[in-house]
N, C-alpha and C positions, 0 to 999 in steps of 0.2 A: 555410385556409378560403377565402381570396381565390382561390387557384389552383383549388380545387374548384368555386367558383361560376363562375369563368371557363370551366372545362372544361364544366360543365353548360350554360352559355349557348351555347358553341360547338356542343355536341351538339344543342341545341334548334334553333339556326339552321340547322345542316346538315339536320336532319330536316325543317324547313320547306321547304328547297330540294328535298328529295326527295319532298315531298308526303305525308309520313307522320308529321306532328308530333303527331297526336292520340291514336293508340293503336297498339299492336302488332297487325299484321294488319288485315284488312278489317273495317269495321263490319258488324254483323249485317244480313243481307238481310231479316229479319223485321220490322224497324222501318221503317215507311213515313214517308219524309220529306215535309214540307209542300211544296206546289207551288212550284217554283223553287229548292228547297234540296236539298242532299245531306247525309247523316249523316256526321259526322267523328269523333265519339266518343260513347259512351253507357255508363252503368253501370245495369244492371237489378237489381243487388243480389241475384243468384241464388246467390252462393257461400255459404260458411260464415263467412267473415270478410272485413272490408274489406281489399282488396288494397293493400298499401303502394306498389305501382307506380302506383296511381290516387289514393290519399287519404293525407293526412298529419294526424295528431292534433295540434292546437295545445294548449299548456299556458299558462295565465295565472293570476295571483293574483287574489283578490277585489279589487274596486275598480279594476281595471286600466283600464277605461273606463266612463264613464256612471254611476259609483257603483254598479255591479252587484255583487250579493252572491255569485255563484257562483265557485268555483274550477274552471277548465277543466282536466280531467285526461285523460291518455292511457291510458284503460282501457276495456275492454268493459263495465264496469259501467254506463256512461252512454252509450255509442255502440257499437252492435253490429248484426249482421244477424240477422233472424229472419223466416221465412216469405216470403222474397223481398223484404224491405224493409230499409232502413236505419232503425234506431230510435235516436233521441236522447232520453234520458229523465233529467231532473234527479233528484237524490237529496237528501233532507233528512236531516241527522244531527246529533248532539250530540258535541262534542269533549271532551277530557279535562277541560277547565275548565268544562264544563257550558254552553258557548255553542252556539247553533244555527248550523250551517254547511251550505253547499249545494255540491254538485258537479254539473257538467254537461259536455256534450260539444260540441266545436267542431272540425269537420274541413274540410279544404280540398284543392284540387287544385294547389297551388303547386308549380312546377317539375315537374309531371306532365302537366297538361292546361290549357293556356291557349288563349284564342281572341280574335281581333281581328275584330270584326264577325260577325254571324250571328244565329241564333235560339237562345236558351238557355232551356231549359224543364225543369220538374220537376213530377211529379205527387205530391201529398202531402196529409197531414192535419196540422193544428196541435194543440198541447196546449190544454187548457182550464184556467183557473184564474187568479185574481188574482196578478199579479207575473210571469207568463210572457211572454217576448217571443221567439218563434221567428223566424228569418230565413233567407232564401235570397238571397244577394247576391254581389257581385263587387268585387274590388280589383285594381289593376294589378300585373303581375309585377315591374315596376321602379318602386317607389314614389318613387324619387329622381329620376326622369326630369324631372319638372316641379316637384319640391319635395314636402315632407312634406304629410300630410293637412291640409286638404282640397284643396290645390293639385293633388295627384296624381289626384283624382277617385274617386268611389265610385258604384256602381250597386246600388241595393236593389231586387231583383225582387219580393220578398214579405216583408211584415211584418204581423203580425196580433196585436193585444193579446189576452192570454188571458182578459180579462174583457169584451171587446167583439168577439165572435167572428164577427160578420157584416160587419165592415168591414176592407177590405184597403188597404194603403198601398204605393205604388211611388214611389221617390224617387231623385233624382239629387243628389249633393253635389259641389261644385266651387268653384274660385275662391279669391281672396283680395281682399276679405273673403269669408268663407265664405258661399256662396249655396246654395240648394237649389231644385229644382223637384219638385213632388209631386202625384201623382194619387191619388184614392181611389175605391174601388168598394164599394158596399153590396149584399149579396145580397138578392134579392127574397123568398127563402124559404130556410130552412135556415141552416147556419153552416159555417165552415171547419174545425171540429173533428170533426164527426160524419160528414162526407162528404169524399171525395177530390176535389181540384180541380187543374187544370193551370195553373200559373203560368209566364209566359214574357215575355221581351222579344224584340223584333226590333231589332237594333242596326245601323244604317247609318252611313256616315261623317258624314252631316249630319242624322240624326234617330234618336231612340230611342223605341220604342213599347212600351207595357205591355199585356199581355193576361191575362185569366183565362177559362179554358174556351173559348178561341178568340175571345172578345169583347175588342176593343181599348177600353180605358177611359181611356188617357192617352197623349199624345205630346208631345215637345218637341224643338226644334232650338236652343234658347237656352241656351248655356253658354259658359264661357270659363275660362282660368286665367292667373294672373299672380303675380309676387312683388312684395312691397312696394316701391314706388318704381320699378318697371320696367314696360315696355310689356307688353300681353297677348301670350301665345304665339300662333303662327298657329293659327287654327281648322282642324280640329275638336279641337285639344288641350283637355283632357287625354284625350279619349275617342278617341284614334287610336293606341292601343298595346294589346298583349295584356293581357287580364284573366283571372283565375282565379276559381273558384267557392268559396264558403264556405257551410256549413250549420251552424247552431248554435241552441241554446235558451238565452237569457239568463234569469236569475232576479233580479228586482228591478231597481232603477235609476231614473234620472231620469224616464224616460218611462212605463213601466208601473207604477211604484210597487212597493212591496215586498209579498211574500206576506202573507196574513192567515190567520185560523183557518179560512177556507173553502177555502183552496188545497189541492187534492189532490196528494199525492206518490205516486200509484200509476200505473196504466197510462194514466189520463187526462192525466198530465203529459207524455206522450210525443209527439214529432213523428215521424210515420211517412212515410218517403219511398219511393215505389214505384220511381221512376227519375229519373235526370238525363241530359239529352241535349243535345249540341251539333250544330247544323246550320249549313251555310254555303251561300251562293250561289257560283257558279263564279268570279265576279269582282265587284269593287266600284269605283265611280267615286269616288275621293278628291278630285277637283277640286271642292270645295264651299266655299261662303263662309257666314259667320255671317249669319243674317237680321238685317236692320235692327231694332234694338230701339226700338219706339215705345211709350212709356209713356202710359197712359190717365189723365192727370192730370185727373180729373173736376172739373167746376165746382161751386162751392158754390151753395146756393139763394139766393133774393132777400135773405135776411137775413145771408148770408155763412157759413151753416152747411154743413159738409161731411157731417154725419151725416144719413142719410136716415131719415125717420120718427122724428126725435129727440123730437118731442112726443107720440109714440105715439097719433097720431090714427087710425091704421089698425090694425085687429086682424089682423096678418099671420100667415102660417105661420112658426112659429119653428123648424121642422125643416128647411127648405130652405136653399139657399145664397144667397138674396136678402135683402139688408138684415140685420135682426136674426136671430140664431140662438142658441138655448139649447142648451148642451152639458153632458153628464154624463160623468164618467170616474173611474176609480180609486176606486170605491166610493161615489161621490156619487149621491144620489137626490133627486128633487124634480120640480117642474113650474113653468112660467112661463105667465102669461096677461096679455094686454093689455086694458085697459078703462079708461074715464074718464080718458084722457090720461095713463096711467101703466102701467108694467109691474110685476107682482107676482110675486116669486120665492119659492116655498114649498119649503123644503128638509126632507127627512125623514132624510137622512144626509149628514154633512159631507164624507165621503170622506177619502182619505189625502193629497191634494194640494190646493194652493190653487186649481188649475183643475178640481177635481172637480165643482164647481158653477160654471157660467160663462155669462155673457151676452156675446156678441161681435158686432161688425159690421166686416167687412173692407172693402177697396178704398178706404181713406182716402188721398188724394194727399198725400204728404209731400215738400215741396220743400226741397232743401238750402239752408241759410242763412236760411230763413224762421222767424219766431217765431209760435207758436201759443198760443191760449187754449183750454183744455179745461175745460168746466164742466158741472155737472148738479145736480139736486136729488135728495135721497134721505133715507129714514128707515127704521127697522126697528120691528117690533112690540115688541121688547125691545132694550136696549142691546147692541151687538155691533160687530164690525169687518167691513170689506170692503176689497179692494185693487183699485182701478182701475189701468189701464196702457194705453199705446199701444205695440204691438209690431210686429215685422217677420217674418211667417210665412215669407217667401222669403229672409230674410237671417239664418238661424240663430236666429230668435226673439230678436234683440237688442231692447232697449227704447229707443224714441225718447222716451217718457215712462216713467220707472221705476215698478215696482210700488210703490204708495204706500198704506200703511195709513191708513184714515180711521175715525173713531169715529162710528157711527150712533146716533141716539137715537130715541125715539118721535115726536119733533117733526121736521117738514121742515127741512132745512138745505140751503144752497147751498154747493157746493164748487167752487172755481175755482183752476186751476193754469196757469202760463205756462211754456213751455219753448221751446228753440231746436232746430231740426232740423239736426244737424251732419253726418249721413251723406249719401251720394249719393242723388239723387232716387229715390223709391219710390212706385209707384202702388198698393201693396197694404199700407199700414199698417193696423193693426187695433185698434179700440177694444175694450177688455176690462174687464169687471167680474168679478173673481174672488171667489167667495163660499164656496169649500170650505176645509176645514181651518182654520177661524177660531175654533174653540172654541164655536161656537153654530150652531144651525139656525133661529134666529128669522127670520121672514118679512121680506123686504126689498122696499121700494117705490122705484122710480126714475122720474124724469120730467125733461123739458126737457134732454136731453143735447145738448151743442153742442161742436163743434170748429171754431174760426174762426182766421183769421190775425190776429195782433195788429196794431193800427194802426201 
């Protein structure tokens, strides 16, 4: 096996030197490259079957990653070509023991088509349904070059939750500790399941940009990689090596939650891919340096409080990304309203996750070595629980202050917690109140939220 891998690597290196690493023959002249780029490989899925020279079926057991439920199988039952498209469609079944099981498809271009820098794009539609997580993403050909995941790096070009079909996520994973950079895009009309959209990245040595339908919605130059106790690798590692493409549909798991009785397992469950294309520029300047990281460690107000509008004196927009934001996910339903110096959260469905009903405020400056006091007043119309926390959206959602269950009663109570920030400085800690999956939908009232440094 080692000799085979070495031979394949030598063949790939030779083909790179010959300028034909991406495909046999010349790319189709019918595909128009974006300005400044040339086409190096594409699959329009016009054949009868996936070409094994282009794609490899991955197989994995349920629970392999992220507590997902599906078994990835190498069969045309779940990944096949039809009408000029690649279709990946999960299947729900019952095994001989009467247990519900799921099968799905995951295909990649590993050892077939890799690319280092360029524009990588696909035109596709995503499945609809609670518990589906379709993905168009990239991993490095040599995952051991800088170390195992996440040190090796990962580029997520497109992820859309099956029960939140108008929001797109583009994410970069890297580093040790695990860090991520993520952009989101919300459609102004329509959704990603009923219409085709073009998802792309433009990957330069010192910047990666995310696009949907030609509109750039996120860009970052801030990444690194390192092993524990060692210096960081020279920038732009780990994103200075060949990556390959993966297309899959996950079922269930930590992020989308599991399917429910509303989840369809018919044609609505299918991700339909019209094409995948790789473009490159003639050359790239790899003489780049990592931009200086300047954290915005915002100041507290006159009382020492880092939480903005913590007394709910302003009836702000709870749907934007300024200060407080009310979030629903994974089957949660409800509403939030500010008035009389409190916020009132009315739930009509608890959802399947603790974050299914959630009130958050990001951009909390968390300083390593400092001690903090987190306090608030809260009550509920009926006795129930809630879980506050202070999390790290950019650092793999680790907890600076852990999810802590508190018992609410109809009477106002003051809750006070003290904790020490032991991680490296972070200018984007996030105050969270998690109200989903708590065994109750009783209305919650919160006021006087404070995050201060301890004396």
